[in-house]
C-alpha positions in Angstrom: 65.4 -14.9 -22.1 64.2 -15.2 -18.3 66.4 -14.0 -15.6 66.4 -15.0 -12.6 69.8 -13.3 -9.9 70.7 -14.9 -6.6 73.7 -13.9 -3.9 75.9 -16.8 -2.1 78.9 -17.2 0.0 82.0 -19.1 -1.1 85.5 -18.9 -0.6 86.5 -20.3 -3.5 89.8 -19.0 -5.0 89.0 -20.5 -8.6 86.5 -18.3 -11.3 85.1 -19.6 -14.8 87.4 -20.0 -16.9 85.0 -17.6 -20.1 83.1 -14.4 -19.6 79.5 -15.9 -19.8 76.9 -18.1 -19.4 77.2 -21.9 -18.8 74.5 -25.2 -19.7 72.6 -25.6 -16.3 71.4 -28.4 -14.7 70.1 -30.4 -11.5 72.3 -32.8 -10.0 68.8 -35.2 -10.1 68.7 -34.9 -14.0 72.4 -35.3 -14.0 72.5 -38.7 -12.0 74.2 -42.1 -13.9 72.1 -44.5 -14.7 73.5 -47.1 -11.4 72.7 -43.9 -8.7 69.5 -43.7 -6.4 68.1 -41.1 -6.5 69.1 -38.9 -3.4 72.8 -39.7 -3.6 72.5 -38.0 -7.1 70.6 -35.2 -5.8 73.1 -35.2 -3.1 75.9 -35.2 -5.0 77.3 -38.1 -3.8 80.5 -40.5 -4.6 79.9 -42.2 -8.3 76.2 -41.1 -8.4 76.8 -38.3 -11.5 76.8 -39.0 -15.2 79.5 -37.1 -16.5 78.2 -37.1 -20.1 75.4 -35.4 -18.7 77.2 -32.4 -17.1 80.8 -32.2 -19.1 80.8 -28.3 -18.8 77.4 -27.4 -17.3 77.4 -25.6 -14.0 75.0 -28.4 -11.5 73.4 -27.5 -8.5 73.9 -29.7 -5.5 71.5 -29.7 -2.8 73.4 -29.6 0.7 73.3 -33.1 2.8 75.0 -36.0 2.9 77.9 -35.9 2.4 80.3 -33.0 3.4 79.6 -29.6 1.0 83.6 -30.1 -0.4 83.3 -33.4 -1.1 80.7 -32.4 -3.2 82.7 -30.0 -5.7 85.0 -32.6 -5.7 82.4 -35.2 -7.1 80.9 -32.1 -9.3 84.8 -31.9 -10.7 86.0 -35.4 -11.0 82.8 -35.6 -13.5 83.8 -32.3 -16.1 81.7 -29.5 -14.5 83.0 -26.0 -14.6 80.6 -24.4 -11.5 78.4 -25.5 -9.3 75.5 -24.3 -7.1 75.2 -25.5 -3.2 72.0 -24.8 -2.3 70.7 -25.8 1.7 68.1 -28.1 1.9 64.9 -27.3 4.0 66.7 -28.1 7.3 69.3 -25.6 7.2 67.0 -22.3 5.3 69.0 -19.8 5.4 71.8 -20.6 7.0 75.0 -20.4 5.0 78.6 -20.4 5.4 81.6 -19.9 2.7 83.8 -22.9 2.0 87.1 -23.3 0.0 86.4 -24.8 -3.3 87.5 -26.9 -4.7 86.0 -25.1 -8.4 84.0 -22.0 -8.6 81.1 -22.8 -6.3 78.3 -20.1 -5.2 76.4 -21.5 -1.3 73.1 -20.3 -1.4 69.8 -19.9 0.4 66.9 -23.3 1.0 64.5 -20.5 -0.3 66.7 -18.5 -3.3 67.6 -22.8 -4.2 63.7 -23.1 -4.8 63.0 -20.1 -7.1 66.5 -21.6 -9.3 65.0 -24.5 -9.6 62.0 -23.4 -10.5 64.1 -21.3 -13.3 65.4 -24.6 -14.3 62.0 -26.5 -15.1 59.9 -22.8 -16.0 63.2 -22.6 -19.0 64.4 -24.5 -21.8 67.6 -24.1 -22.0 68.5 -22.7 -18.6 72.2 -20.8 -18.1 74.3 -19.3 -15.2 76.9 -17.8 -14.8 79.0 -18.4 -11.6 81.1 -14.5 -10.3 84.3 -14.5 -8.5 83.8 -14.3 -5.1 84.3 -10.4 -3.3 84.5 -9.3 0.3 81.0 -7.5 1.3 81.8 -5.4 4.8 78.7 -3.5 6.6 76.2 -7.0 5.9 73.0 -6.1 7.8 71.0 -7.2 9.7 73.8 -8.6 12.0 74.5 -11.3 14.1 72.5 -13.5 12.4 72.0 -16.6 15.2 73.8 -20.1 13.1 71.9 -23.1 13.1 74.6 -24.8 15.2 74.8 -22.7 17.7 74.6 -24.8 21.4 71.4 -23.9 22.2 68.4 -24.3 25.8 67.4 -25.1 28.0 69.4 -26.1 30.8 67.9 -29.6 31.3 70.4 -30.3 34.3 69.4 -27.7 36.1 67.2 -25.3 34.8 68.1 -22.5 36.9 71.1 -21.5 35.1 70.2 -19.3 32.0 72.1 -22.1 28.4 73.9 -20.5 26.7 76.1 -17.9 29.4 76.5 -15.3 26.1 77.4 -15.9 22.4 80.4 -14.4 19.8 81.0 -14.6 16.4 81.1 -18.2 14.8 80.5 -18.2 11.5 83.6 -17.6 8.7 85.8 -16.6 11.3 89.8 -17.0 10.1 91.7 -19.2 11.7 94.7 -21.5 11.0 94.2 -24.4 8.9 95.7 -27.8 7.8 93.9 -29.7 4.9 95.8 -32.7 4.9 92.0 -34.8 5.6 91.7 -33.2 1.8 93.2 -35.2 0.0 91.8 -34.3 -3.1 92.3 -30.4 -1.7 95.3 -29.1 -3.4 95.5 -25.6 -1.8 98.0 -25.0 -0.4 97.1 -22.5 2.8 97.4 -22.1 6.1 94.1 -20.3 6.9 91.0 -20.9 6.1 87.1 -19.3 7.0 86.1 -22.1 10.1 82.7 -22.2 11.7 80.8 -23.6 14.8 81.0 -23.0 18.6 84.5 -23.8 18.3 85.5 -20.4 16.6 83.4 -18.8 19.2 84.6 -20.1 21.6 88.5 -18.2 21.2 86.4 -14.7 20.7 85.3 -15.0 24.3 88.5 -16.3 25.7 90.9 -13.6 24.1 88.1 -10.6 25.8 88.6 -12.7 28.9 92.4 -12.3 29.1 91.7 -8.8 27.9 89.6 -8.0 31.1 91.9 -10.4 33.4 94.4 -7.6 32.3 92.6 -4.9 32.8 91.3 -6.3 36.4 94.2 -8.4 37.9 92.2 -9.1 40.9 88.8 -11.2 39.4 88.3 -14.0 39.0 86.7 -16.0 36.5 83.2 -15.3 37.7 83.5 -11.4 37.7 84.9 -11.8 34.5 81.7 -13.6 32.6 79.8 -11.4 34.9 81.3 -8.8 32.8 80.4 -9.8 29.5 77.2 -10.6 30.4 76.0 -7.9 31.9 77.1 -5.7 29.4 76.5 -7.9 26.1 74.0 -7.0 23.3 70.3 -8.7 22.5 70.2 -5.9 19.4 72.1 -6.5 16.1 72.4 -3.6 14.0 69.7 -2.6 13.1 69.3 -1.4 16.4 66.1 -5.0 15.9 66.4 -7.9 18.4 68.0 -9.9 17.0 66.8 -12.5 15.0 68.2 -16.3 13.6 68.0 -18.1 10.5 64.5 -18.4 9.8 64.2 -14.1 10.4 62.5 -15.2 13.2 62.7 -13.5 17.0 66.2 -15.2 18.8 65.8 -16.0 22.4 68.3 -16.1 25.2 68.2 -19.6 24.3 69.7 -19.0 21.7 72.3 -15.9 23.0 72.4 -16.0 26.5 72.4 -12.8 28.4 73.5 -11.7 24.2 76.3 -11.0 22.0 79.7 -10.0 23.8 80.8 -6.9 23.8 84.1 -6.1 24.6 84.4 -2.6 25.2 81.6 -2.8 27.2 82.9 -5.1 29.4 85.9 -3.6 30.3 84.1 -1.3 32.9 80.0 -3.1 33.8 80.0 -0.6 36.4 79.1 -3.9 38.8 80.1 -7.7 39.0 78.3 -11.5 40.4 81.2 -12.7 42.6 81.4 -16.1 43.3 83.4 -17.6 46.0 84.4 -21.3 46.0 82.1 -22.6 48.8 79.4 -20.1 46.0 80.5 -23.6 43.6 80.6 -26.3 46.8 77.2 -25.7 46.8 76.3 -25.6 43.8 77.9 -29.3 43.4 75.8 -30.1 46.6 72.6 -28.6 44.8 73.4 -31.6 42.4 73.6 -34.1 45.2 77.8 -34.8 45.6 78.2 -36.5 48.2 80.4 -36.1 50.5 83.4 -38.2 48.5 82.7 -36.2 45.3 82.8 -32.7 47.3 86.1 -33.3 48.2 87.7 -34.4 44.8 87.1 -29.8 43.8 88.1 -28.7 48.1 91.6 -29.2 50.0 89.3 -28.3 52.8 86.6 -29.6 54.4 83.3 -28.7 52.9 80.4 -29.8 54.4 76.7 -29.5 51.8 74.0 -26.8 53.6 70.9 -28.5 55.0 68.7 -25.5 52.7 70.1 -25.5 49.2 68.4 -22.7 46.8 70.2 -22.7 43.6 68.0 -18.9 43.2 69.8 -17.8 46.0 73.1 -18.5 43.3 74.7 -15.7 42.2 75.2 -16.2 38.6 74.3 -13.0 36.5 71.8 -14.5 34.9 68.6 -15.4 36.8 66.3 -17.9 35.6 63.1 -18.8 37.6 61.1 -22.4 36.4 57.7 -22.9 36.9 56.7 -19.2 38.0 52.8 -18.7 37.8 51.8 -15.0 37.4 50.0 -12.3 35.4 51.6 -10.0 32.4 51.5 -7.0 34.3 51.0 -8.2 37.9 54.0 -6.2 40.5 54.8 -7.7 44.1 57.3 -9.2 46.0 57.6 -13.0 47.1 59.4 -15.8 48.3 59.4 -18.8 46.4 60.4 -22.2 46.9 60.6 -25.0 44.6 60.3 -28.6 44.7 60.8 -30.5 42.8 58.2 -33.4 42.8 58.2 -34.5 39.3 60.1 -34.0 36.0 58.6 -33.2 33.0 58.6 -31.3 29.9 57.8 -27.6 30.7 54.5 -26.1 28.8 56.3 -23.1 27.3 58.9 -20.9 28.0 59.3 -16.5 29.4 61.4 -14.0 28.6 62.7 -10.6 29.9 65.2 -8.6 31.0 65.9 -6.8 34.1 67.3 -3.0 33.8 69.7 -1.0 36.4 70.2 2.6 36.7 73.2 5.2 37.9 72.1 7.0 40.3 72.5 10.2 37.7 69.6 8.7 36.1 67.1 11.4 35.2 63.7 9.8 36.8 62.2 10.3 33.4 64.1 7.4 32.1 63.5 4.7 34.9 59.6 5.1 34.2 60.3 4.7 30.7 62.2 1.7 31.3 59.9 0.8 33.7 56.5 1.3 31.1 59.2 -0.5 28.7 60.0 -3.8 30.8 55.6 -4.4 31.8 55.3 -5.3 27.7 58.7 -6.7 27.3 57.8 -10.2 26.0 55.6 -9.5 23.8 56.3 -6.5 22.1 60.2 -6.0 21.9 60.0 -5.6 18.2 57.0 -2.2 19.2 59.2 -1.3 21.4 62.5 -1.4 19.3 60.6 0.5 16.2 58.8 3.4 18.1 62.3 3.5 20.7 64.6 3.8 16.5 65.6 7.4 16.8 66.3 7.2 20.5 68.8 4.3 19.5 69.9 6.1 16.7 71.6 8.7 18.6 72.7 6.7 21.3 74.2 4.1 18.5 77.2 6.5 18.1 78.3 7.0 21.0 77.6 2.9 22.2 80.8 2.8 23.3 80.9 5.5 26.1 77.1 5.7 26.8 75.7 2.1 27.1 78.0 1.6 30.1 75.5 3.3 31.9 72.6 1.2 31.5 73.4 -2.7 32.3 71.1 -5.5 30.8 70.8 -8.3 32.7 68.8 -11.4 30.9 65.8 -13.2 32.4 
């Protein structure tokens, strides 16, 4: 008998009644006579034939109705367990849900392997183990599909997003009233979304405010952004769910590191006038400006967002050759708004005065090749980085990175 093992995610508290393999069937092969093939594949309401799925494990495709609702439809049809396969859009992005029956949610590539197993096996079977907690997952973090990504279409001089924080399968307060079929009486559940990242950053902001009472929101944001990290726990560049290298348009300045942000070394501050000038750059008129200022304020005649004292730097429409060095004054005038052909990312690194000159030279050399050779640099520096990683909280605040 052919064997196939795949790991998925689930918060289902239920287990299969018997520790034995159950018949496995695709939902599209178990659709009701009056249901479309698409509805059957997605396990939509009323699309399953109970006589075909009773006592079996059902493979459903993500999309259409909600993920938890698919489990409800499967359970109502007599299914004992469900394998929920990502579609080609969600690929490797997995989120654990609180299901009403034993469920394993798998990636798109694993789903294709399951389909192949079913097609090539006369009597395919499956078993779903009870969920267990796994710690120390690598690589982590990985940028989620739903993350609020850039670029910034309104003010391209400002990097979007500012920063990234944990947002997948976060334990949060839960009210299941909207799922009338769900009889779970729980006050906590695993939730996902940028709304889960927000409280992480808010909590760190509160921590920084307690440590630095005189800081306004601008230095607090600056401290988090300039100490954020763009590497995962394997000391390589962060990736997305497609296993491709993520960019600042995915993570902004990087993944927030609360311990490092407590002592950032320096901060970029912004005054009320800076914010009002920013509004002026967006063509706010005088009557609009007065809504944000208790005192009279006149917009400067010359405004450049490149002078905005922000902890990230984004330069639109910059031309030049790789490795080119020169001093210049850049003046940008928008003649015609059009889509950018490409984006190039880089970083600025500064050091404390007591750092060795040799270190500065090495980092300057690395920076020249930063755009194209990050992965190679990471591999070459693994030995050094491994030594530094043990003292990350103590030493990393000497080297600050600012995403550009």
